[in-house]
C-alpha positions in Angstrom: 42.0 -66.9 88.7 44.1 -65.8 91.7 46.8 -67.4 93.9 44.2 -68.9 96.2 42.6 -70.7 93.3 45.9 -72.1 92.3 46.7 -73.3 95.8 43.3 -74.8 96.2 43.6 -76.7 92.9 47.0 -78.1 93.9 45.8 -79.0 97.4 42.8 -80.8 95.9 44.5 -82.8 93.1 48.1 -82.6 94.0 51.0 -82.7 91.5 52.4 -85.8 89.9 55.6 -87.0 91.6 58.3 -88.7 89.6 59.5 -90.7 92.6 56.1 -92.4 93.1 56.3 -95.4 90.7 56.4 -99.2 90.7 57.8 -101.6 88.2 56.7 -105.2 87.6 58.5 -107.7 85.3 56.4 -110.7 84.3 59.5 -112.8 83.6 60.7 -112.4 87.2 59.2 -115.0 89.6 61.1 -115.5 92.8 63.0 -112.2 92.2 59.8 -110.2 91.3 59.5 -108.5 94.8 63.2 -107.6 95.0 63.2 -106.1 91.5 60.1 -104.1 92.2 61.5 -102.7 95.5 65.0 -102.1 94.2 64.1 -100.3 91.0 65.0 -96.7 91.6 64.9 -95.4 88.1 62.5 -95.9 85.2 60.9 -94.0 82.4 57.4 -93.4 81.0 57.8 -94.7 77.4 57.7 -92.1 74.7 56.4 -92.3 71.1 58.0 -91.2 67.9 56.3 -90.8 64.5 58.5 -91.6 61.6 58.0 -89.3 58.6 59.1 -89.1 55.0 61.4 -86.4 53.6 59.7 -83.2 52.8 58.1 -83.1 49.3 58.0 -80.2 46.9 55.2 -78.7 49.0 57.4 -78.9 52.2 55.0 -81.6 53.6 56.1 -84.5 55.7 54.0 -87.6 55.8 53.8 -90.1 58.6 54.3 -93.8 57.8 55.2 -95.6 61.0 55.1 -95.3 64.8 58.3 -96.1 66.6 59.3 -96.4 70.3 62.6 -95.4 71.8 64.5 -97.7 74.2 64.2 -96.9 77.9 66.6 -97.0 80.8 65.9 -98.7 84.1 68.1 -98.7 87.2 68.2 -101.3 90.0 70.0 -101.3 93.3 71.8 -104.6 93.8 71.2 -106.8 96.8 74.1 -108.3 98.7 73.9 -111.5 96.7 73.6 -109.6 93.4 70.3 -111.2 92.5 69.3 -108.3 90.4 72.5 -108.3 88.3 72.3 -112.1 88.0 68.7 -111.9 86.8 69.5 -109.6 83.9 72.7 -111.4 83.0 70.8 -114.7 82.8 68.1 -113.0 80.7 70.8 -111.8 78.3 72.2 -115.3 78.1 68.7 -116.6 77.1 68.6 -114.0 74.3 72.0 -115.0 72.9 73.7 -118.2 74.1 77.1 -117.2 75.4 78.7 -120.5 74.4 77.5 -121.1 70.8 76.2 -117.6 70.1 72.8 -119.1 69.0 69.8 -116.8 69.3 66.9 -117.7 71.6 63.2 -118.0 70.7 61.6 -114.6 70.5 58.1 -115.5 71.6 55.7 -112.7 72.6 54.1 -111.4 75.7 50.9 -113.3 74.8 52.5 -116.7 74.8 55.6 -116.2 76.9 53.9 -117.9 79.9 53.5 -121.2 78.1 56.2 -121.2 75.5 60.0 -120.6 75.9 61.0 -117.2 74.8 63.1 -114.2 75.9 60.5 -111.4 75.7 58.4 -110.4 78.6 55.8 -108.0 79.7 57.0 -105.1 81.8 54.5 -102.9 83.7 55.3 -99.4 85.0 52.8 -97.9 87.4 52.7 -94.2 88.1 51.3 -93.7 91.6 49.5 -90.8 93.2 48.6 -89.7 96.7 44.9 -88.9 97.1 44.1 -85.8 99.1 41.7 -86.6 102.0 41.7 -83.2 103.5 42.2 -80.0 101.5 43.6 -78.3 104.7 43.5 -74.6 105.3 45.5 -71.6 104.2 47.8 -72.2 107.2 48.2 -76.0 106.8 49.0 -78.3 103.9 46.6 -80.9 102.6 46.7 -84.4 104.2 47.0 -87.4 102.0 46.2 -91.1 102.2 49.2 -93.2 103.2 48.4 -95.9 100.6 49.2 -94.7 97.1 46.8 -95.2 94.2 47.6 -96.0 90.6 47.3 -92.9 88.4 48.5 -94.6 85.2 49.8 -97.9 84.0 52.1 -98.5 81.1 52.5 -102.0 79.8 55.5 -102.7 77.7 54.8 -105.6 75.4 57.5 -108.1 74.1 60.2 -106.3 76.1 63.7 -107.6 76.8 67.0 -106.1 77.9 69.1 -104.8 75.1 72.1 -103.8 77.2 73.3 -104.3 80.7 75.8 -101.6 81.5 79.1 -102.3 83.3 79.0 -101.9 87.1 81.8 -99.6 88.4 83.8 -100.9 91.4 85.8 -98.3 93.4 87.6 -98.4 96.7 86.7 -94.7 97.3 82.9 -95.3 97.2 82.3 -96.0 100.9 78.8 -94.4 101.2 77.1 -95.6 98.1 75.4 -98.7 96.9 76.0 -100.9 93.8 73.4 -100.4 91.0 72.9 -101.9 87.6 71.5 -100.0 84.7 69.6 -101.8 82.0 68.5 -100.6 78.5 65.1 -102.2 77.7 63.6 -102.4 74.2 60.1 -103.4 73.4 57.7 -103.8 70.5 55.0 -101.4 71.7 53.3 -100.2 74.8 49.7 -99.7 76.1 48.9 -96.7 78.3 46.0 -96.9 80.7 45.2 -93.7 82.4 42.0 -95.2 84.0 43.2 -98.1 86.0 40.2 -97.9 88.3 39.5 -100.8 90.6 36.7 -101.6 93.0 39.2 -101.3 95.9 40.2 -97.8 94.7 36.9 -96.4 93.6 33.9 -97.5 95.6 30.5 -97.7 93.8 27.8 -95.2 94.8 24.5 -96.4 96.3 22.7 -95.8 93.1 25.3 -97.8 91.1 25.1 -100.7 93.5 21.3 -100.7 93.3 21.4 -100.7 89.5 23.9 -103.6 89.6 22.3 -105.7 92.2 18.6 -105.0 91.8 18.2 -104.0 88.2 21.0 -106.1 86.7 22.5 -103.2 84.9 26.2 -102.4 84.4 27.8 -100.6 87.3 28.3 -97.4 85.4 32.0 -97.7 85.8 32.3 -98.4 82.1 30.8 -95.1 81.0 32.7 -93.2 83.7 36.0 -94.4 82.2 35.2 -92.5 79.0 34.4 -93.4 75.4 38.1 -94.1 74.5 38.7 -96.6 77.3 39.3 -100.2 75.9 36.2 -101.5 77.6 34.0 -99.1 75.7 35.5 -99.5 72.2 33.4 -102.5 71.2 
């Protein structure tokens, strides 16, 4: 392996960029587009394995999987719709008048039953190289980003809405709200292929249309993809 191999590999596959992402909150309806566009900070959820204390043989045994809370940041529109959305969400969790707790629900039934949990989707995007370029030029990329991975937070809700600082001296900045989200678990999908993103080959189309077989997309996704787990 030499420097040209490294440059060729980067030009072909590119490198993941932390500023290419998109957030979708199922609970948001009329504010969904604004929240998605104004979300400037998010995190890929992490996983933690809880273990017992070390025994006499210095072994630790796992007994539970846990997930850390995550931070999300949103720029505020002029009418503060983003801040209002999360404050109203907090009010649904705990009533500010009588301090009664709301109905928990779950992401599976939140669409039909009242509840304060929601599904939150974080999509990591990628730029597909269409031209590897030359030694003198950089690679060219498609303008439209594709989804490299999708993380679905299940039964998520805001645990904390941070105070928003107001200051006479901040003339060249924008108001932002930071939210701490907690969730029950998450599902990671590193194979979010869609027909629009990955066109079938002629052989696959023939097998699908003429032979009535599967498109082949299932086995291309790998044995650990949910569609192949049976």
